[in-house]
C-alpha positions as CSV (number, residue, x, y, z in Angstrom):
1,X,88.8,99.0,104.5
2,X,92.0,97.9,102.5
3,X,95.2,95.9,104.0
4,X,98.3,95.3,102.4
5,X,98.8,92.6,99.5
6,X,102.7,93.3,99.5
7,X,104.0,89.9,101.2
8,X,104.7,91.9,104.7
9,X,103.2,90.8,107.7
10,X,101.2,93.6,110.7
11,X,101.1,96.1,108.4
12,X,97.5,98.4,109.2
13,X,96.7,100.3,106.4
14,X,93.9,102.1,108.6
15,X,95.2,103.2,112.0
16,X,98.6,105.1,113.3
17,X,101.3,102.9,114.4
18,X,101.9,101.8,118.1
19,X,104.9,102.5,120.0
20,X,107.1,100.3,122.0
21,X,109.8,101.9,124.7
22,X,113.1,101.4,124.2
23,X,115.7,101.7,126.8
24,X,116.3,105.0,127.0
25,X,112.2,106.0,127.0
26,X,112.2,106.6,123.1
27,X,108.6,105.3,121.2
28,X,109.8,103.4,118.8
29,X,107.1,102.6,116.0
30,X,106.3,98.9,116.2
31,X,105.9,99.0,111.8
32,X,108.1,100.3,109.6
33,X,110.8,101.4,108.9
34,X,110.3,105.3,107.9
35,X,110.0,105.4,104.4
36,X,108.6,101.5,103.7
37,X,106.0,101.4,100.8
38,X,103.4,98.9,100.2
39,X,100.5,98.3,97.8
40,X,96.9,98.0,99.0
41,X,93.7,95.8,97.6
42,X,92.3,99.4,97.1
43,X,95.2,99.9,94.2
44,X,97.1,102.8,95.8
45,X,100.2,102.7,96.9
46,X,100.8,103.3,100.5
47,X,104.1,104.9,102.5
48,X,104.8,104.5,106.2
49,X,105.6,107.9,107.5
50,X,105.7,110.5,110.8
51,X,103.0,112.9,110.8
52,X,105.5,116.7,111.1
53,X,102.9,118.2,112.5
54,X,98.8,117.4,114.0
55,X,97.1,116.2,110.4
56,X,93.4,115.7,110.4
57,X,92.1,112.4,109.6
58,X,91.5,111.7,105.9
59,X,93.2,114.9,104.8
60,X,93.7,114.1,100.9
61,X,96.9,116.8,100.4
62,X,99.7,115.5,102.4
63,X,102.8,116.1,101.3
64,X,105.5,113.6,102.2
65,X,108.7,114.5,102.2
66,X,111.5,111.3,99.7
67,X,114.4,112.1,102.5
68,X,113.0,112.4,105.5
69,X,109.5,110.4,105.5
70,X,107.9,113.3,107.3
71,X,104.6,114.1,106.4
72,X,102.5,117.3,105.9
73,X,99.1,118.8,105.8
74,X,99.2,120.5,103.0
75,X,99.7,120.6,99.2
76,X,100.8,117.0,98.0
77,X,98.9,114.4,96.5
78,X,98.9,112.1,99.2
79,X,95.8,111.0,101.3
80,X,96.5,110.7,105.1
81,X,95.3,107.3,107.6
82,X,91.3,107.7,108.5
83,X,92.6,108.5,112.4
84,X,93.7,112.0,113.4
85,X,97.3,112.3,114.5
86,X,99.6,114.0,116.4
87,X,103.1,115.6,115.2
88,X,105.6,112.7,115.5
89,X,102.9,109.8,114.9
90,X,103.2,107.1,112.5
91,X,100.8,106.0,109.8
92,X,100.3,104.9,106.1
93,X,99.7,107.4,103.8
94,X,98.0,106.6,100.0
95,X,98.7,107.4,96.8
96,X,97.4,106.5,93.5
97,X,100.2,104.5,92.1
98,X,99.4,104.9,88.3
């Protein structure tokens, strides 16, 4: 199981992000912001993004949009987290950094 080697506290690379509700009842992820990138102990680069639709655990063909940081489960080179994601869930998507 990889862990972040970037000096940032509280990063969980293996699970989807937990949420807190703001005063309007909107769910705000406890990690982030979207687009944040860190390096893992496994040599991979991770980007924090939301799922644009349901994504099966450990899908190896995800695409992460570089301007909206919304992930889709087709045609890309990112690997989704080891937990199945519902649309709107946030998590860390990995990719080879070299």
